[in-house]
N, C-alpha and C positions, 0 to 999 in steps of 0.2 A: 528609433534608435532600442536596440535591446537596454535596459537597464537592471533589472531583475531574471536571476531564470529562477523555476517554479519547476519543483521536483517531484514525482509521484517517487512511494517509497518503495514498495513492493516489485521486486523484479527490476528495479530500477537504481536504487541502493541498498538493500537487503532479500537477500533468497527466501522468496514464500514458494518452499518445495512441499506439500501433501506427500508427497513420495518416501521423500527422506520420514515425516514421523511415522505414517504405514510401517518402514521397516523398521523402527524400532519399537511398534509397539505390537505388532499383530505378526501373529504366527502360520498363519496359509491364505493363501492371493485369494479365495473367497470372503475371508474376512475383511482384509484389505479392499477389495471392489466394495463391500457392502456400505464398510466404513467411509472411504472416499466421496462414494454415491451423495449416505444419508448425511454426513458434516461437512464434508469440503462445498459437496454440490447442492447440497439441500438450501431452503429458503430461509433459516436460520442464519447463514452467512452472512448474507445480504442485509439479514435484519441486525444481524450484529454489527455489521459496516454501516448502516443506516442510525443507530444507536439507539432501535425497539427494544432491543434487549441486550443484556449485560454479556459478556464472554460466559461468565459463570452461572448462566440462569442454562448455555446451550445444550448439556449432556443431558438434564431432565428434558428436554423437548423434544432432543432428536432420539433418545432411548426407543421411545413406542416404536419405531420403527425400525427397530434393531433387534436381532434375534438373543435371545438373553445369556449364551451362553460367551456373547462377543461384549458385554460390555464394563466389560474391564478394561479388555483393549481400547473401548468409545470412550470409558473415564478418560482415560491415559493421554487417549490422542486430544480430548477437548478441553482438555486441563493443560497441556503442555503442549501443543501446536507451533507454540513459539520457538521451541527449540530448532526450528530449521531457519529463523532470522538471523543469518549470520550475514557481514557485508560482502556484497559481491567483491571481486577483483578491482580493484583500483576505486573504488567508489569514496572511498575517504580523502582519497589525495584530489580525485574530480571537485569535489565540494570545496577543501583545501585553495585549489588552483582557482573554484569560482571566486570565493571571498576575497584572494588574495589579488584579482583583479579587476576588483572594483567592483563589480557585481554585486547587487542584495538577492540573496538566496532565502528560499523560501519552500515550506515542505505541503504539496496538498494532493491527500492520500486518502482512499476510500481506506476505514480500517477501526476496528470495535476499541473497547476501553483498553484490551490490552497493549494499545501502544505505550501508551506512558509505563509499562514497564520490558517492554523490550528496547524499543527506538533509544533513550538516554545509554543505551549499552554501546553504542553505533558514535552517535555525535551529543551530546549535550545540547537540549532543546535551545539553551541559548547563546549557543553556536550559529541558527541563522534567525532572518531578521523575523523570521514568523513561520509560526507551524500551525496549518490548518486540516482538520480529522474530522471527518466525513459523519463519525457518530457523536460528535461534539454539537452538530449544527444539523440533526436530523434530515441531512441530503446523502444523494450518490452521486459519484459523476456515472457516466456522460451527462446527466441533466444539467442543462446548460443554468439553473439556478444557482448550483454549488460553485462555478465557477464566477457571475457575480457576485456571489456573495461575501468570496473568497477576496476579487478586487474591493469590493466595498471595506471588509473589516480593515485588512492591509492598506487601505489606499493608494493602490496602485492603477494605474492605468494600463488599459488593455495591451495599448498594441507598443508598449514598453516591456512587455513579461514576454521569454522564450519559454512554454509548459513545453516537460519531456515526460513521455509517460510511454509505457512499453505495450498500450495496447491501442489499440487504431481507434477505437469508437472513444477513447477521453480524450485522447488529441483533436478527432473531428468534435467532442463538445465544447473545446477550449476555442479553437476557430470560430467555433460560433460566437462566443463572448469576446470575439476582435482581436485572440490572440496570437501570438506569431506559436510554432508548434516545432516539437521534432518528435518523430516516432524510433525510438530505444530499441535499439536491438542486439544488445550487450556488448559494446563496446563504448565508454566512454572516452576516448581517443577522437572517435567521430566527432563526441560532440564538440570536443574545442575545437576540430578546426573548422567544424561550421560556425563556431563561435570567430575565428580568425577570421573567417570570409573567401 
């Protein structure tokens, strides 16, 4: 029986959209392409999510691979990428539905230390029964150890949890840990229908 809803954050609750950030700070398609590749798709992004580096360090590490003429835009993108993290339509209402219907509600997210700056603008951390951020534990989804550590820290039974993520590999990781899973495809109403059976 499902007693707890465990939510990914990016593209389940908040809109992680690098293109929005690039559109704000870059003046050419070449500039966007280079910064997208080196900042958002480069190794430092995962290093931040795993807690190996802090957000404030990312610019200095990435700039060595970016032409100097693009450093101002890179700096802006690196320092202000969280401007895209707006709530998805229906996300807040979905969280309220989950809570109102007696489920435990948790966040399990790959995220860097900046999580604690932008996420509370969506809902206060204490709205949730627990919040587990990858960078705090030096782990990443979809590695099995992060799901097992989450369950241990929160004191939950895997088979009583429904894990919701937009990425298939993350849902598969949760399945290996014994959790029920739901692949989120942009519609919170479909999750509610699933819960109703």
